[in-house]
TORVOSE-143031 format. One line per field, with one value per residue (C-alpha): residue number from 1; residue in three letters; y, x, z. Coordinates in pm, 1 decimal, padded with zeros to 6 digits. Last residue first. Layout:
% residues N
palum = [NUM | ...]
gugu = [ala | ...]
north = [Y | ...]
east = [X | ...]
up = [Z | ...]
This chain:
% residues 80
palum = [80 | 79 | 78 | 77 | 76 | 75 | 74 | 73 | 72 | 71 | 70 | 69 | 68 | 67 | 66 | 65 | 64 | 63 | 62 | 61 | 60 | 59 | 58 | 57 | 56 | 55 | 54 | 53 | 52 | 51 | 50 | 49 | 48 | 47 | 46 | 45 | 44 | 43 | 42 | 41 | 40 | 39 | 38 | 37 | 36 | 35 | 34 | 33 | 32 | 31 | 30 | 29 | 28 | 27 | 26 | 25 | 24 | 23 | 22 | 21 | 20 | 19 | 18 | 17 | 16 | 15 | 14 | 13 | 12 | 11 | 10 | 9 | 8 | 7 | 6 | 5 | 4 | 3 | 2 | 1]
gugu = [unk | unk | unk | unk | unk | unk | unk | unk | unk | unk | unk | unk | unk | unk | unk | unk | unk | unk | unk | unk | unk | unk | unk | unk | unk | unk | unk | unk | unk | unk | unk | unk | unk | unk | unk | unk | unk | unk | unk | unk | unk | unk | unk | unk | unk | unk | unk | unk | unk | unk | unk | unk | unk | unk | unk | unk | unk | unk | unk | unk | unk | unk | unk | unk | unk | unk | unk | unk | unk | unk | unk | unk | unk | unk | unk | unk | unk | unk | unk | unk]
north = [01350.3 | 01137.6 | 00851.8 | 00818.7 | 00815.1 | 00802.0 | 00989.8 | 00947.4 | 01201.3 | 01101.4 | 01389.8 | 01180.5 | 01154.2 | 01121.4 | 01370.6 | 01276.8 | 01390.9 | 01269.9 | 01307.8 | 01348.8 | 01353.7 | 01660.7 | 01591.6 | 01841.9 | 02096.7 | 01982.5 | 02021.7 | 02106.4 | 02158.5 | 02453.9 | 02485.5 | 02786.8 | 02714.3 | 02881.5 | 02585.1 | 02377.8 | 02054.7 | 01816.4 | 01460.9 | 01504.7 | 01558.5 | 01705.0 | 02058.5 | 02157.5 | 02486.4 | 02387.5 | 02039.6 | 02174.1 | 01993.6 | 01673.9 | 01674.1 | 01734.9 | 01452.3 | 01238.2 | 01264.9 | 01065.0 | 00774.1 | 00992.3 | 00972.3 | 01225.3 | 01485.6 | 01784.0 | 01633.1 | 01296.4 | 01454.3 | 01713.3 | 01435.6 | 01239.6 | 01546.2 | 01609.8 | 01882.1 | 01916.5 | 02240.6 | 02407.4 | 02445.1 | 02728.2 | 02579.2 | 02725.3 | 02541.5 | 02531.6]
east = [-01533.3 | -01842.9 | -01930.5 | -01905.3 | -02271.7 | -02320.0 | -02606.0 | -02712.0 | -02926.4 | -03102.5 | -03184.3 | -03182.0 | -02801.9 | -02614.5 | -02565.4 | -02315.9 | -02332.3 | -02085.4 | -02204.5 | -01976.7 | -02184.8 | -02122.9 | -01930.6 | -01657.3 | -01755.9 | -01722.6 | -01402.1 | -01403.6 | -01040.7 | -00902.8 | -00553.5 | -00320.6 | 00017.1 | 00299.3 | 00535.8 | 00475.8 | 00283.4 | 00362.7 | 00270.5 | -00093.5 | 00017.7 | -00246.1 | -00251.0 | -00231.4 | -00423.2 | -00688.9 | -00711.5 | -00790.7 | -01114.3 | -01006.1 | -00666.4 | -00814.7 | -01063.4 | -00783.6 | -00586.6 | -00854.4 | -00613.1 | -00425.9 | -00721.8 | -00812.0 | -00949.3 | -00728.0 | -00402.2 | -00421.2 | -00548.0 | -00268.7 | -00011.2 | -00154.8 | -00166.3 | 00198.4 | 00348.7 | 00720.7 | 00777.2 | 00467.4 | 00135.4 | -00090.1 | -00417.1 | -00767.0 | -01037.7 | -01399.0]
up = [07182.4 | 07168.8 | 06933.9 | 06556.8 | 06453.2 | 06075.0 | 05916.1 | 05553.7 | 05371.0 | 05048.6 | 04813.5 | 04496.4 | 04506.7 | 04834.3 | 05113.8 | 05383.2 | 05742.7 | 06002.5 | 06356.7 | 06656.5 | 06972.2 | 07188.3 | 07507.8 | 07424.3 | 07159.1 | 06799.5 | 06597.2 | 06227.7 | 06132.9 | 05940.6 | 05797.1 | 05771.3 | 05613.4 | 05807.8 | 05803.1 | 05489.9 | 05460.8 | 05179.3 | 05280.6 | 05176.6 | 04814.4 | 04581.5 | 04720.3 | 05086.6 | 05072.4 | 04821.2 | 04973.7 | 05321.1 | 05413.3 | 05236.3 | 05408.3 | 05752.6 | 05709.9 | 05561.5 | 05886.6 | 06074.4 | 06133.9 | 06384.3 | 06622.8 | 06892.3 | 06650.0 | 06733.9 | 06855.9 | 06679.3 | 06356.6 | 06370.3 | 06418.4 | 06124.6 | 05899.2 | 05979.1 | 06195.4 | 06282.0 | 06090.0 | 06233.0 | 06051.3 | 06166.6 | 06284.7 | 06276.7 | 06468.8 | 06357.0]
């Protein structure tokens, strides 16, 4: 887990690019920090503290999603 303090020039896309390697992954940050950010993903304020799940280098990135009836889905996303 990485903790980030938002700077004036930050956006979710720029944070996703820096910390996740892909600006299109901004929604992962938004979803994980909805309580802090609120309903509008375009409204970040300097000083906000966000968390980002970042795996160690070389470790496969796995996305886990639990569905109804106890089914567990795994989606391989490659290596960081």
